[in-house]
mmCIF entry with sequence, helices, sheets and N, C-alpha, C, O atoms, coordinates in Angstrom:
data_MODEL
# 
_entry.id   MODEL 
# 
_entity.id                         1 
_entity.type                       polymer 
_entity.pdbx_number_of_molecules   1 
# 
_entity_poly.entity_id                      1 
_entity_poly.type                           'polypeptide(L)' 
_entity_poly.nstd_linkage                   no 
_entity_poly.nstd_monomer                   no 
_entity_poly.pdbx_seq_one_letter_code       
;(UNK)(UNK)(UNK)(UNK)(UNK)(UNK)(UNK)(UNK)(UNK)(UNK)(UNK)(UNK)(UNK)(UNK)(UNK)(UNK)
(UNK)(UNK)(UNK)(UNK)(UNK)(UNK)(UNK)(UNK)(UNK)(UNK)(UNK)(UNK)(UNK)(UNK)(UNK)(UNK)
(UNK)(UNK)(UNK)(UNK)(UNK)(UNK)(UNK)(UNK)(UNK)(UNK)(UNK)(UNK)(UNK)(UNK)(UNK)(UNK)
(UNK)(UNK)(UNK)(UNK)(UNK)(UNK)(UNK)
;
_entity_poly.pdbx_seq_one_letter_code_can   XXXXXXXXXXXXXXXXXXXXXXXXXXXXXXXXXXXXXXXXXXXXXXXXXXXXXXX 
_entity_poly.pdbx_strand_id                 A 
# 
loop_
_entity_poly_seq.entity_id 
_entity_poly_seq.num 
_entity_poly_seq.mon_id 
_entity_poly_seq.hetero 
1 1  UNK n 
1 2  UNK n 
1 3  UNK n 
1 4  UNK n 
1 5  UNK n 
1 6  UNK n 
1 7  UNK n 
1 8  UNK n 
1 9  UNK n 
1 10 UNK n 
1 11 UNK n 
1 12 UNK n 
1 13 UNK n 
1 14 UNK n 
1 15 UNK n 
1 16 UNK n 
1 17 UNK n 
1 18 UNK n 
1 19 UNK n 
1 20 UNK n 
1 21 UNK n 
1 22 UNK n 
1 23 UNK n 
1 24 UNK n 
1 25 UNK n 
1 26 UNK n 
1 27 UNK n 
1 28 UNK n 
1 29 UNK n 
1 30 UNK n 
1 31 UNK n 
1 32 UNK n 
1 33 UNK n 
1 34 UNK n 
1 35 UNK n 
1 36 UNK n 
1 37 UNK n 
1 38 UNK n 
1 39 UNK n 
1 40 UNK n 
1 41 UNK n 
1 42 UNK n 
1 43 UNK n 
1 44 UNK n 
1 45 UNK n 
1 46 UNK n 
1 47 UNK n 
1 48 UNK n 
1 49 UNK n 
1 50 UNK n 
1 51 UNK n 
1 52 UNK n 
1 53 UNK n 
1 54 UNK n 
1 55 UNK n 
# 
_struct_asym.id          A 
_struct_asym.entity_id   1 
# 
loop_
_struct_conf.conf_type_id 
_struct_conf.id 
_struct_conf.pdbx_PDB_helix_id 
_struct_conf.beg_label_comp_id 
_struct_conf.beg_label_asym_id 
_struct_conf.beg_label_seq_id 
_struct_conf.pdbx_beg_PDB_ins_code 
_struct_conf.end_label_comp_id 
_struct_conf.end_label_asym_id 
_struct_conf.end_label_seq_id 
_struct_conf.pdbx_end_PDB_ins_code 
_struct_conf.beg_auth_comp_id 
_struct_conf.beg_auth_asym_id 
_struct_conf.beg_auth_seq_id 
_struct_conf.end_auth_comp_id 
_struct_conf.end_auth_asym_id 
_struct_conf.end_auth_seq_id 
_struct_conf.pdbx_PDB_helix_class 
_struct_conf.details 
_struct_conf.pdbx_PDB_helix_length 
HELX_P HELX_P1 AA1 UNK A 3  ? UNK A 24 ? UNK A 3  UNK A 24 1 ? 22 
HELX_P HELX_P2 AA2 UNK A 27 ? UNK A 53 ? UNK A 27 UNK A 53 1 ? 27 
# 
_struct_conf_type.id          HELX_P 
_struct_conf_type.criteria    ? 
_struct_conf_type.reference   ? 
# 
loop_
_atom_site.group_PDB 
_atom_site.id 
_atom_site.type_symbol 
_atom_site.label_atom_id 
_atom_site.label_alt_id 
_atom_site.label_comp_id 
_atom_site.label_asym_id 
_atom_site.label_entity_id 
_atom_site.label_seq_id 
_atom_site.pdbx_PDB_ins_code 
_atom_site.Cartn_x 
_atom_site.Cartn_y 
_atom_site.Cartn_z 
_atom_site.occupancy 
_atom_site.B_iso_or_equiv 
_atom_site.pdbx_formal_charge 
_atom_site.auth_seq_id 
_atom_site.auth_comp_id 
_atom_site.auth_asym_id 
_atom_site.auth_atom_id 
_atom_site.pdbx_PDB_model_num 
ATOM 1   N N  . UNK A 1 1  ? 16.947 44.268 -13.968 1.00 0.00 ? 1  UNK A N  1 
ATOM 2   C CA . UNK A 1 1  ? 17.661 44.905 -14.957 1.00 0.00 ? 1  UNK A CA 1 
ATOM 3   C C  . UNK A 1 1  ? 16.659 45.391 -16.085 1.00 0.00 ? 1  UNK A C  1 
ATOM 4   O O  . UNK A 1 1  ? 15.809 44.646 -16.572 1.00 0.00 ? 1  UNK A O  1 
ATOM 5   N N  . UNK A 1 2  ? 16.835 46.665 -16.438 1.00 0.00 ? 2  UNK A N  1 
ATOM 6   C CA . UNK A 1 2  ? 15.851 47.275 -17.292 1.00 0.00 ? 2  UNK A CA 1 
ATOM 7   C C  . UNK A 1 2  ? 16.130 46.788 -18.810 1.00 0.00 ? 2  UNK A C  1 
ATOM 8   O O  . UNK A 1 2  ? 17.228 46.337 -19.134 1.00 0.00 ? 2  UNK A O  1 
ATOM 9   N N  . UNK A 1 3  ? 15.168 46.901 -19.614 1.00 0.00 ? 3  UNK A N  1 
ATOM 10  C CA . UNK A 1 3  ? 15.350 46.488 -21.046 1.00 0.00 ? 3  UNK A CA 1 
ATOM 11  C C  . UNK A 1 3  ? 16.421 47.344 -21.688 1.00 0.00 ? 3  UNK A C  1 
ATOM 12  O O  . UNK A 1 3  ? 17.255 46.811 -22.420 1.00 0.00 ? 3  UNK A O  1 
ATOM 13  N N  . UNK A 1 4  ? 16.438 48.652 -21.448 1.00 0.00 ? 4  UNK A N  1 
ATOM 14  C CA . UNK A 1 4  ? 17.515 49.430 -22.010 1.00 0.00 ? 4  UNK A CA 1 
ATOM 15  C C  . UNK A 1 4  ? 18.844 49.048 -21.504 1.00 0.00 ? 4  UNK A C  1 
ATOM 16  O O  . UNK A 1 4  ? 19.815 49.065 -22.261 1.00 0.00 ? 4  UNK A O  1 
ATOM 17  N N  . UNK A 1 5  ? 18.938 48.723 -20.335 1.00 0.00 ? 5  UNK A N  1 
ATOM 18  C CA . UNK A 1 5  ? 20.253 48.271 -19.757 1.00 0.00 ? 5  UNK A CA 1 
ATOM 19  C C  . UNK A 1 5  ? 20.721 46.964 -20.422 1.00 0.00 ? 5  UNK A C  1 
ATOM 20  O O  . UNK A 1 5  ? 21.902 46.812 -20.733 1.00 0.00 ? 5  UNK A O  1 
ATOM 21  N N  . UNK A 1 6  ? 19.849 46.087 -20.623 1.00 0.00 ? 6  UNK A N  1 
ATOM 22  C CA . UNK A 1 6  ? 20.181 44.848 -21.327 1.00 0.00 ? 6  UNK A CA 1 
ATOM 23  C C  . UNK A 1 6  ? 20.630 45.090 -22.803 1.00 0.00 ? 6  UNK A C  1 
ATOM 24  O O  . UNK A 1 6  ? 21.610 44.537 -23.303 1.00 0.00 ? 6  UNK A O  1 
ATOM 25  N N  . UNK A 1 7  ? 19.831 45.951 -23.435 1.00 0.00 ? 7  UNK A N  1 
ATOM 26  C CA . UNK A 1 7  ? 20.305 46.191 -24.793 1.00 0.00 ? 7  UNK A CA 1 
ATOM 27  C C  . UNK A 1 7  ? 21.547 47.062 -24.853 1.00 0.00 ? 7  UNK A C  1 
ATOM 28  O O  . UNK A 1 7  ? 22.330 46.942 -25.796 1.00 0.00 ? 7  UNK A O  1 
ATOM 29  N N  . UNK A 1 8  ? 21.751 47.939 -23.873 1.00 0.00 ? 8  UNK A N  1 
ATOM 30  C CA . UNK A 1 8  ? 23.066 48.724 -23.915 1.00 0.00 ? 8  UNK A CA 1 
ATOM 31  C C  . UNK A 1 8  ? 24.245 47.804 -23.622 1.00 0.00 ? 8  UNK A C  1 
ATOM 32  O O  . UNK A 1 8  ? 25.341 48.015 -24.140 1.00 0.00 ? 8  UNK A O  1 
ATOM 33  N N  . UNK A 1 9  ? 24.020 46.756 -22.770 1.00 0.00 ? 9  UNK A N  1 
ATOM 34  C CA . UNK A 1 9  ? 25.140 45.852 -22.518 1.00 0.00 ? 9  UNK A CA 1 
ATOM 35  C C  . UNK A 1 9  ? 25.459 44.985 -23.732 1.00 0.00 ? 9  UNK A C  1 
ATOM 36  O O  . UNK A 1 9  ? 26.625 44.714 -24.016 1.00 0.00 ? 9  UNK A O  1 
ATOM 37  N N  . UNK A 1 10 ? 24.428 44.554 -24.442 1.00 0.00 ? 10 UNK A N  1 
ATOM 38  C CA . UNK A 1 10 ? 24.592 43.771 -25.681 1.00 0.00 ? 10 UNK A CA 1 
ATOM 39  C C  . UNK A 1 10 ? 25.373 44.634 -26.607 1.00 0.00 ? 10 UNK A C  1 
ATOM 40  O O  . UNK A 1 10 ? 26.428 44.193 -27.064 1.00 0.00 ? 10 UNK A O  1 
ATOM 41  N N  . UNK A 1 11 ? 24.925 45.904 -26.948 1.00 0.00 ? 11 UNK A N  1 
ATOM 42  C CA . UNK A 1 11 ? 25.564 46.786 -27.890 1.00 0.00 ? 11 UNK A CA 1 
ATOM 43  C C  . UNK A 1 11 ? 27.000 47.000 -27.586 1.00 0.00 ? 11 UNK A C  1 
ATOM 44  O O  . UNK A 1 11 ? 27.839 46.999 -28.487 1.00 0.00 ? 11 UNK A O  1 
ATOM 45  N N  . UNK A 1 12 ? 27.321 47.194 -26.264 1.00 0.00 ? 12 UNK A N  1 
ATOM 46  C CA . UNK A 1 12 ? 28.756 47.419 -25.905 1.00 0.00 ? 12 UNK A CA 1 
ATOM 47  C C  . UNK A 1 12 ? 29.608 46.282 -26.083 1.00 0.00 ? 12 UNK A C  1 
ATOM 48  O O  . UNK A 1 12 ? 30.784 46.431 -26.414 1.00 0.00 ? 12 UNK A O  1 
ATOM 49  N N  . UNK A 1 13 ? 29.039 45.032 -25.863 1.00 0.00 ? 13 UNK A N  1 
ATOM 50  C CA . UNK A 1 13 ? 29.701 43.803 -26.070 1.00 0.00 ? 13 UNK A CA 1 
ATOM 51  C C  . UNK A 1 13 ? 29.947 43.664 -27.519 1.00 0.00 ? 13 UNK A C  1 
ATOM 52  O O  . UNK A 1 13 ? 31.051 43.280 -27.904 1.00 0.00 ? 13 UNK A O  1 
ATOM 53  N N  . UNK A 1 14 ? 29.010 43.944 -28.346 1.00 0.00 ? 14 UNK A N  1 
ATOM 54  C CA . UNK A 1 14 ? 29.161 43.840 -29.832 1.00 0.00 ? 14 UNK A CA 1 
ATOM 55  C C  . UNK A 1 14 ? 30.230 44.803 -30.386 1.00 0.00 ? 14 UNK A C  1 
ATOM 56  O O  . UNK A 1 14 ? 31.043 44.467 -31.247 1.00 0.00 ? 14 UNK A O  1 
ATOM 57  N N  . UNK A 1 15 ? 30.167 46.038 -29.822 1.00 0.00 ? 15 UNK A N  1 
ATOM 58  C CA . UNK A 1 15 ? 31.238 47.007 -30.234 1.00 0.00 ? 15 UNK A CA 1 
ATOM 59  C C  . UNK A 1 15 ? 32.627 46.566 -29.884 1.00 0.00 ? 15 UNK A C  1 
ATOM 60  O O  . UNK A 1 15 ? 33.571 46.736 -30.656 1.00 0.00 ? 15 UNK A O  1 
ATOM 61  N N  . UNK A 1 16 ? 32.746 45.968 -28.647 1.00 0.00 ? 16 UNK A N  1 
ATOM 62  C CA . UNK A 1 16 ? 34.073 45.593 -28.108 1.00 0.00 ? 16 UNK A CA 1 
ATOM 63  C C  . UNK A 1 16 ? 34.618 44.493 -29.085 1.00 0.00 ? 16 UNK A C  1 
ATOM 64  O O  . UNK A 1 16 ? 35.786 44.536 -29.472 1.00 0.00 ? 16 UNK A O  1 
ATOM 65  N N  . UNK A 1 17 ? 33.787 43.552 -29.457 1.00 0.00 ? 17 UNK A N  1 
ATOM 66  C CA . UNK A 1 17 ? 34.137 42.483 -30.214 1.00 0.00 ? 17 UNK A CA 1 
ATOM 67  C C  . UNK A 1 17 ? 34.498 43.018 -31.700 1.00 0.00 ? 17 UNK A C  1 
ATOM 68  O O  . UNK A 1 17 ? 35.454 42.579 -32.340 1.00 0.00 ? 17 UNK A O  1 
ATOM 69  N N  . UNK A 1 18 ? 33.677 43.951 -32.136 1.00 0.00 ? 18 UNK A N  1 
ATOM 70  C CA . UNK A 1 18 ? 34.011 44.583 -33.388 1.00 0.00 ? 18 UNK A CA 1 
ATOM 71  C C  . UNK A 1 18 ? 35.336 45.222 -33.498 1.00 0.00 ? 18 UNK A C  1 
ATOM 72  O O  . UNK A 1 18 ? 36.049 45.120 -34.496 1.00 0.00 ? 18 UNK A O  1 
ATOM 73  N N  . UNK A 1 19 ? 35.662 45.932 -32.356 1.00 0.00 ? 19 UNK A N  1 
ATOM 74  C CA . UNK A 1 19 ? 36.975 46.577 -32.305 1.00 0.00 ? 19 UNK A CA 1 
ATOM 75  C C  . UNK A 1 19 ? 38.095 45.624 -32.347 1.00 0.00 ? 19 UNK A C  1 
ATOM 76  O O  . UNK A 1 19 ? 39.082 45.892 -33.032 1.00 0.00 ? 19 UNK A O  1 
ATOM 77  N N  . UNK A 1 20 ? 38.020 44.479 -31.635 1.00 0.00 ? 20 UNK A N  1 
ATOM 78  C CA . UNK A 1 20 ? 39.093 43.399 -31.505 1.00 0.00 ? 20 UNK A CA 1 
ATOM 79  C C  . UNK A 1 20 ? 39.126 42.789 -32.842 1.00 0.00 ? 20 UNK A C  1 
ATOM 80  O O  . UNK A 1 20 ? 40.232 42.552 -33.327 1.00 0.00 ? 20 UNK A O  1 
ATOM 81  N N  . UNK A 1 21 ? 38.008 42.491 -33.534 1.00 0.00 ? 21 UNK A N  1 
ATOM 82  C CA . UNK A 1 21 ? 38.106 41.716 -34.822 1.00 0.00 ? 21 UNK A CA 1 
ATOM 83  C C  . UNK A 1 21 ? 38.610 42.742 -35.874 1.00 0.00 ? 21 UNK A C  1 
ATOM 84  O O  . UNK A 1 21 ? 39.239 42.260 -36.815 1.00 0.00 ? 21 UNK A O  1 
ATOM 85  N N  . UNK A 1 22 ? 38.430 44.049 -35.853 1.00 0.00 ? 22 UNK A N  1 
ATOM 86  C CA . UNK A 1 22 ? 38.810 44.934 -36.759 1.00 0.00 ? 22 UNK A CA 1 
ATOM 87  C C  . UNK A 1 22 ? 40.346 45.075 -36.624 1.00 0.00 ? 22 UNK A C  1 
ATOM 88  O O  . UNK A 1 22 ? 41.032 45.206 -37.637 1.00 0.00 ? 22 UNK A O  1 
ATOM 89  N N  . UNK A 1 23 ? 40.860 45.053 -35.468 1.00 0.00 ? 23 UNK A N  1 
ATOM 90  C CA . UNK A 1 23 ? 42.370 45.162 -35.210 1.00 0.00 ? 23 UNK A CA 1 
ATOM 91  C C  . UNK A 1 23 ? 43.011 43.954 -35.693 1.00 0.00 ? 23 UNK A C  1 
ATOM 92  O O  . UNK A 1 23 ? 44.045 44.054 -36.353 1.00 0.00 ? 23 UNK A O  1 
ATOM 93  N N  . UNK A 1 24 ? 42.468 42.748 -35.415 1.00 0.00 ? 24 UNK A N  1 
ATOM 94  C CA . UNK A 1 24 ? 43.020 41.459 -35.789 1.00 0.00 ? 24 UNK A CA 1 
ATOM 95  C C  . UNK A 1 24 ? 42.708 41.102 -37.312 1.00 0.00 ? 24 UNK A C  1 
ATOM 96  O O  . UNK A 1 24 ? 43.395 40.304 -37.949 1.00 0.00 ? 24 UNK A O  1 
ATOM 97  N N  . UNK A 1 25 ? 41.690 41.721 -37.792 1.00 0.00 ? 25 UNK A N  1 
ATOM 98  C CA . UNK A 1 25 ? 41.339 41.361 -39.126 1.00 0.00 ? 25 UNK A CA 1 
ATOM 99  C C  . UNK A 1 25 ? 40.698 40.053 -39.228 1.00 0.00 ? 25 UNK A C  1 
ATOM 100 O O  . UNK A 1 25 ? 40.732 39.455 -40.303 1.00 0.00 ? 25 UNK A O  1 
ATOM 101 N N  . UNK A 1 26 ? 40.093 39.532 -38.165 1.00 0.00 ? 26 UNK A N  1 
ATOM 102 C CA . UNK A 1 26 ? 39.489 38.188 -38.194 1.00 0.00 ? 26 UNK A CA 1 
ATOM 103 C C  . UNK A 1 26 ? 37.944 38.326 -38.366 1.00 0.00 ? 26 UNK A C  1 
ATOM 104 O O  . UNK A 1 26 ? 37.255 38.836 -37.482 1.00 0.00 ? 26 UNK A O  1 
ATOM 105 N N  . UNK A 1 27 ? 37.451 37.878 -39.473 1.00 0.00 ? 27 UNK A N  1 
ATOM 106 C CA . UNK A 1 27 ? 36.061 38.002 -39.891 1.00 0.00 ? 27 UNK A CA 1 
ATOM 107 C C  . UNK A 1 27 ? 35.218 36.999 -39.019 1.00 0.00 ? 27 UNK A C  1 
ATOM 108 O O  . UNK A 1 27 ? 34.087 37.266 -38.613 1.00 0.00 ? 27 UNK A O  1 
ATOM 109 N N  . UNK A 1 28 ? 35.871 35.832 -38.776 1.00 0.00 ? 28 UNK A N  1 
ATOM 110 C CA . UNK A 1 28 ? 35.159 34.818 -38.056 1.00 0.00 ? 28 UNK A CA 1 
ATOM 111 C C  . UNK A 1 28 ? 34.849 35.219 -36.629 1.00 0.00 ? 28 UNK A C  1 
ATOM 112 O O  . UNK A 1 28 ? 33.787 34.912 -36.087 1.00 0.00 ? 28 UNK A O  1 
ATOM 113 N N  . UNK A 1 29 ? 35.853 35.947 -36.006 1.00 0.00 ? 29 UNK A N  1 
ATOM 114 C CA . UNK A 1 29 ? 35.655 36.424 -34.600 1.00 0.00 ? 29 UNK A CA 1 
ATOM 115 C C  . UNK A 1 29 ? 34.518 37.471 -34.635 1.00 0.00 ? 29 UNK A C  1 
ATOM 116 O O  . UNK A 1 29 ? 33.636 37.466 -33.776 1.00 0.00 ? 29 UNK A O  1 
ATOM 117 N N  . UNK A 1 30 ? 34.554 38.365 -35.639 1.00 0.00 ? 30 UNK A N  1 
ATOM 118 C CA . UNK A 1 30 ? 33.471 39.394 -35.752 1.00 0.00 ? 30 UNK A CA 1 
ATOM 119 C C  . UNK A 1 30 ? 32.068 38.777 -35.907 1.00 0.00 ? 30 UNK A C  1 
ATOM 120 O O  . UNK A 1 30 ? 31.111 39.196 -35.256 1.00 0.00 ? 30 UNK A O  1 
ATOM 121 N N  . UNK A 1 31 ? 31.984 37.830 -36.737 1.00 0.00 ? 31 UNK A N  1 
ATOM 122 C CA . UNK A 1 31 ? 30.656 37.214 -37.018 1.00 0.00 ? 31 UNK A CA 1 
ATOM 123 C C  . UNK A 1 31 ? 30.141 36.362 -35.688 1.00 0.00 ? 31 UNK A C  1 
ATOM 124 O O  . UNK A 1 31 ? 28.963 36.344 -35.331 1.00 0.00 ? 31 UNK A O  1 
ATOM 125 N N  . UNK A 1 32 ? 31.122 35.722 -35.073 1.00 0.00 ? 32 UNK A N  1 
ATOM 126 C CA . UNK A 1 32 ? 30.729 35.052 -33.765 1.00 0.00 ? 32 UNK A CA 1 
ATOM 127 C C  . UNK A 1 32 ? 30.414 36.083 -32.737 1.00 0.00 ? 32 UNK A C  1 
ATOM 128 O O  . UNK A 1 32 ? 29.474 35.917 -31.960 1.00 0.00 ? 32 UNK A O  1 
ATOM 129 N N  . UNK A 1 33 ? 31.148 37.113 -32.707 1.00 0.00 ? 33 UNK A N  1 
ATOM 130 C CA . UNK A 1 33 ? 30.869 38.152 -31.593 1.00 0.00 ? 33 UNK A CA 1 
ATOM 131 C C  . UNK A 1 33 ? 29.467 38.743 -31.822 1.00 0.00 ? 33 UNK A C  1 
ATOM 132 O O  . UNK A 1 33 ? 28.667 38.824 -30.890 1.00 0.00 ? 33 UNK A O  1 
ATOM 133 N N  . UNK A 1 34 ? 29.177 39.150 -33.057 1.00 0.00 ? 34 UNK A N  1 
ATOM 134 C CA . UNK A 1 34 ? 27.846 39.753 -33.357 1.00 0.00 ? 34 UNK A CA 1 
ATOM 135 C C  . UNK A 1 34 ? 26.694 38.616 -32.977 1.00 0.00 ? 34 UNK A C  1 
ATOM 136 O O  . UNK A 1 34 ? 25.664 38.951 -32.392 1.00 0.00 ? 34 UNK A O  1 
ATOM 137 N N  . UNK A 1 35 ? 26.942 37.354 -33.330 1.00 0.00 ? 35 UNK A N  1 
ATOM 138 C CA . UNK A 1 35 ? 25.953 36.414 -33.092 1.00 0.00 ? 35 UNK A CA 1 
ATOM 139 C C  . UNK A 1 35 ? 25.801 36.222 -31.632 1.00 0.00 ? 35 UNK A C  1 
ATOM 140 O O  . UNK A 1 35 ? 24.655 36.155 -31.190 1.00 0.00 ? 35 UNK A O  1 
ATOM 141 N N  . UNK A 1 36 ? 26.800 36.126 -30.835 1.00 0.00 ? 36 UNK A N  1 
ATOM 142 C CA . UNK A 1 36 ? 26.752 35.964 -29.350 1.00 0.00 ? 36 UNK A CA 1 
ATOM 143 C C  . UNK A 1 36 ? 26.114 37.242 -28.708 1.00 0.00 ? 36 UNK A C  1 
ATOM 144 O O  . UNK A 1 36 ? 25.318 37.159 -27.772 1.00 0.00 ? 36 UNK A O  1 
ATOM 145 N N  . UNK A 1 37 ? 26.492 38.383 -29.245 1.00 0.00 ? 37 UNK A N  1 
ATOM 146 C CA . UNK A 1 37 ? 25.993 39.657 -28.755 1.00 0.00 ? 37 UNK A CA 1 
ATOM 147 C C  . UNK A 1 37 ? 24.409 39.678 -28.932 1.00 0.00 ? 37 UNK A C  1 
ATOM 148 O O  . UNK A 1 37 ? 23.697 40.062 -28.004 1.00 0.00 ? 37 UNK A O  1 
ATOM 149 N N  . UNK A 1 38 ? 23.888 39.263 -30.124 1.00 0.00 ? 38 UNK A N  1 
ATOM 150 C CA . UNK A 1 38 ? 22.362 39.233 -30.267 1.00 0.00 ? 38 UNK A CA 1 
ATOM 151 C C  . UNK A 1 38 ? 21.810 38.161 -29.491 1.00 0.00 ? 38 UNK A C  1 
ATOM 152 O O  . UNK A 1 38 ? 20.689 38.322 -29.008 1.00 0.00 ? 38 UNK A O  1 
ATOM 153 N N  . UNK A 1 39 ? 22.487 36.997 -29.284 1.00 0.00 ? 39 UNK A N  1 
ATOM 154 C CA . UNK A 1 39 ? 21.912 35.982 -28.397 1.00 0.00 ? 39 UNK A CA 1 
ATOM 155 C C  . UNK A 1 39 ? 21.725 36.482 -26.998 1.00 0.00 ? 39 UNK A C  1 
ATOM 156 O O  . UNK A 1 39 ? 20.698 36.240 -26.364 1.00 0.00 ? 39 UNK A O  1 
ATOM 157 N N  . UNK A 1 40 ? 22.804 37.236 -26.482 1.00 0.00 ? 40 UNK A N  1 
ATOM 158 C CA . UNK A 1 40 ? 22.812 37.656 -25.161 1.00 0.00 ? 40 UNK A CA 1 
ATOM 159 C C  . UNK A 1 40 ? 21.754 38.696 -25.007 1.00 0.00 ? 40 UNK A C  1 
ATOM 160 O O  . UNK A 1 40 ? 21.076 38.720 -23.980 1.00 0.00 ? 40 UNK A O  1 
ATOM 161 N N  . UNK A 1 41 ? 21.569 39.584 -26.001 1.00 0.00 ? 41 UNK A N  1 
ATOM 162 C CA . UNK A 1 41 ? 20.454 40.562 -25.912 1.00 0.00 ? 41 UNK A CA 1 
ATOM 163 C C  . UNK A 1 41 ? 19.135 39.949 -25.914 1.00 0.00 ? 41 UNK A C  1 
ATOM 164 O O  . UNK A 1 41 ? 18.305 40.391 -25.119 1.00 0.00 ? 41 UNK A O  1 
ATOM 165 N N  . UNK A 1 42 ? 18.810 38.953 -26.729 1.00 0.00 ? 42 UNK A N  1 
ATOM 166 C CA . UNK A 1 42 ? 17.562 38.338 -26.786 1.00 0.00 ? 42 UNK A CA 1 
ATOM 167 C C  . UNK A 1 42 ? 17.367 37.518 -25.405 1.00 0.00 ? 42 UNK A C  1 
ATOM 168 O O  . UNK A 1 42 ? 16.326 37.661 -24.762 1.00 0.00 ? 42 UNK A O  1 
ATOM 169 N N  . UNK A 1 43 ? 18.327 36.712 -24.996 1.00 0.00 ? 43 UNK A N  1 
ATOM 170 C CA . UNK A 1 43 ? 18.183 36.117 -23.685 1.00 0.00 ? 43 UNK A CA 1 
ATOM 171 C C  . UNK A 1 43 ? 17.909 37.042 -22.547 1.00 0.00 ? 43 UNK A C  1 
ATOM 172 O O  . UNK A 1 43 ? 17.105 36.723 -21.672 1.00 0.00 ? 43 UNK A O  1 
ATOM 173 N N  . UNK A 1 44 ? 18.565 38.204 -22.528 1.00 0.00 ? 44 UNK A N  1 
ATOM 174 C CA . UNK A 1 44 ? 18.326 39.229 -21.491 1.00 0.00 ? 44 UNK A CA 1 
ATOM 175 C C  . UNK A 1 44 ? 16.897 39.724 -21.588 1.00 0.00 ? 44 UNK A C  1 
ATOM 176 O O  . UNK A 1 44 ? 16.238 39.838 -20.554 1.00 0.00 ? 44 UNK A O  1 
ATOM 177 N N  . UNK A 1 45 ? 16.413 40.006 -22.697 1.00 0.00 ? 45 UNK A N  1 
ATOM 178 C CA . UNK A 1 45 ? 14.928 40.361 -22.866 1.00 0.00 ? 45 UNK A CA 1 
ATOM 179 C C  . UNK A 1 45 ? 14.016 39.413 -22.431 1.00 0.00 ? 45 UNK A C  1 
ATOM 180 O O  . UNK A 1 45 ? 13.032 39.753 -21.774 1.00 0.00 ? 45 UNK A O  1 
ATOM 181 N N  . UNK A 1 46 ? 14.265 38.123 -22.763 1.00 0.00 ? 46 UNK A N  1 
ATOM 182 C CA . UNK A 1 46 ? 13.392 37.077 -22.310 1.00 0.00 ? 46 UNK A CA 1 
ATOM 183 C C  . UNK A 1 46 ? 13.378 36.929 -20.828 1.00 0.00 ? 46 UNK A C  1 
ATOM 184 O O  . UNK A 1 46 ? 12.316 36.765 -20.228 1.00 0.00 ? 46 UNK A O  1 
ATOM 185 N N  . UNK A 1 47 ? 14.515 36.983 -20.232 1.00 0.00 ? 47 UNK A N  1 
ATOM 186 C CA . UNK A 1 47 ? 14.654 36.946 -18.820 1.00 0.00 ? 47 UNK A CA 1 
ATOM 187 C C  . UNK A 1 47 ? 13.971 38.040 -18.092 1.00 0.00 ? 47 UNK A C  1 
ATOM 188 O O  . UNK A 1 47 ? 13.368 37.843 -17.037 1.00 0.00 ? 47 UNK A O  1 
ATOM 189 N N  . UNK A 1 48 ? 14.085 39.316 -18.727 1.00 0.00 ? 48 UNK A N  1 
ATOM 190 C CA . UNK A 1 48 ? 13.436 40.373 -18.058 1.00 0.00 ? 48 UNK A CA 1 
ATOM 191 C C  . UNK A 1 48 ? 11.898 40.299 -18.241 1.00 0.00 ? 48 UNK A C  1 
ATOM 192 O O  . UNK A 1 48 ? 11.180 40.631 -17.297 1.00 0.00 ? 48 UNK A O  1 
ATOM 193 N N  . UNK A 1 49 ? 11.366 39.883 -19.397 1.00 0.00 ? 49 UNK A N  1 
ATOM 194 C CA . UNK A 1 49 ? 9.999  39.604 -19.623 1.00 0.00 ? 49 UNK A CA 1 
ATOM 195 C C  . UNK A 1 49 ? 9.455  38.691 -18.515 1.00 0.00 ? 49 UNK A C  1 
ATOM 196 O O  . UNK A 1 49 ? 8.484  38.987 -17.818 1.00 0.00 ? 49 UNK A O  1 
ATOM 197 N N  . UNK A 1 50 ? 10.155 37.570 -18.412 1.00 0.00 ? 50 UNK A N  1 
ATOM 198 C CA . UNK A 1 50 ? 9.745  36.522 -17.399 1.00 0.00 ? 50 UNK A CA 1 
ATOM 199 C C  . UNK A 1 50 ? 9.720  37.071 -15.976 1.00 0.00 ? 50 UNK A C  1 
ATOM 200 O O  . UNK A 1 50 ? 8.812  36.755 -15.207 1.00 0.00 ? 50 UNK A O  1 
ATOM 201 N N  . UNK A 1 51 ? 10.746 37.922 -15.605 1.00 0.00 ? 51 UNK A N  1 
ATOM 202 C CA . UNK A 1 51 ? 10.682 38.445 -14.295 1.00 0.00 ? 51 UNK A CA 1 
ATOM 203 C C  . UNK A 1 51 ? 9.643  39.254 -14.049 1.00 0.00 ? 51 UNK A C  1 
ATOM 204 O O  . UNK A 1 51 ? 9.131  39.248 -12.929 1.00 0.00 ? 51 UNK A O  1 
ATOM 205 N N  . UNK A 1 52 ? 9.137  40.136 -15.131 1.00 0.00 ? 52 UNK A N  1 
ATOM 206 C CA . UNK A 1 52 ? 8.012  40.988 -14.954 1.00 0.00 ? 52 UNK A CA 1 
ATOM 207 C C  . UNK A 1 52 ? 6.711  40.231 -14.884 1.00 0.00 ? 52 UNK A C  1 
ATOM 208 O O  . UNK A 1 52 ? 5.796  40.644 -14.172 1.00 0.00 ? 52 UNK A O  1 
ATOM 209 N N  . UNK A 1 53 ? 6.608  39.153 -15.590 1.00 0.00 ? 53 UNK A N  1 
ATOM 210 C CA . UNK A 1 53 ? 5.297  38.358 -15.572 1.00 0.00 ? 53 UNK A CA 1 
ATOM 211 C C  . UNK A 1 53 ? 5.213  37.745 -14.171 1.00 0.00 ? 53 UNK A C  1 
ATOM 212 O O  . UNK A 1 53 ? 4.095  37.652 -13.664 1.00 0.00 ? 53 UNK A O  1 
ATOM 213 N N  . UNK A 1 54 ? 6.284  37.319 -13.500 1.00 0.00 ? 54 UNK A N  1 
ATOM 214 C CA . UNK A 1 54 ? 6.119  36.617 -12.283 1.00 0.00 ? 54 UNK A CA 1 
ATOM 215 C C  . UNK A 1 54 ? 6.392  37.526 -11.128 1.00 0.00 ? 54 UNK A C  1 
ATOM 216 O O  . UNK A 1 54 ? 6.647  37.012 -10.039 1.00 0.00 ? 54 UNK A O  1 
ATOM 217 N N  . UNK A 1 55 ? 6.365  38.740 -11.247 1.00 0.00 ? 55 UNK A N  1 
ATOM 218 C CA . UNK A 1 55 ? 6.532  39.749 -10.123 1.00 0.00 ? 55 UNK A CA 1 
ATOM 219 C C  . UNK A 1 55 ? 5.288  39.765 -9.269  1.00 0.00 ? 55 UNK A C  1 
ATOM 220 O O  . UNK A 1 55 ? 5.216  40.518 -8.298  1.00 0.00 ? 55 UNK A O  1 
# 
C-alpha cells in the first residue's frame, strides 16, 4: 500500500466521520473520529515504512 493511498484512506475516513458528526451535531463523535483517523494514518505510514525496510 502506497503512502498516498494510506493518507487518502485516512482523509476519507475523517471526512466520513465529520459528515456524520455534522448531521448529528455530536462533537464527541467528531473529535473521536479525527483522533482515530490520525491514528490510522500514522499506523499505516509506520507499517508502510517497516514493509519497505524489510523488503
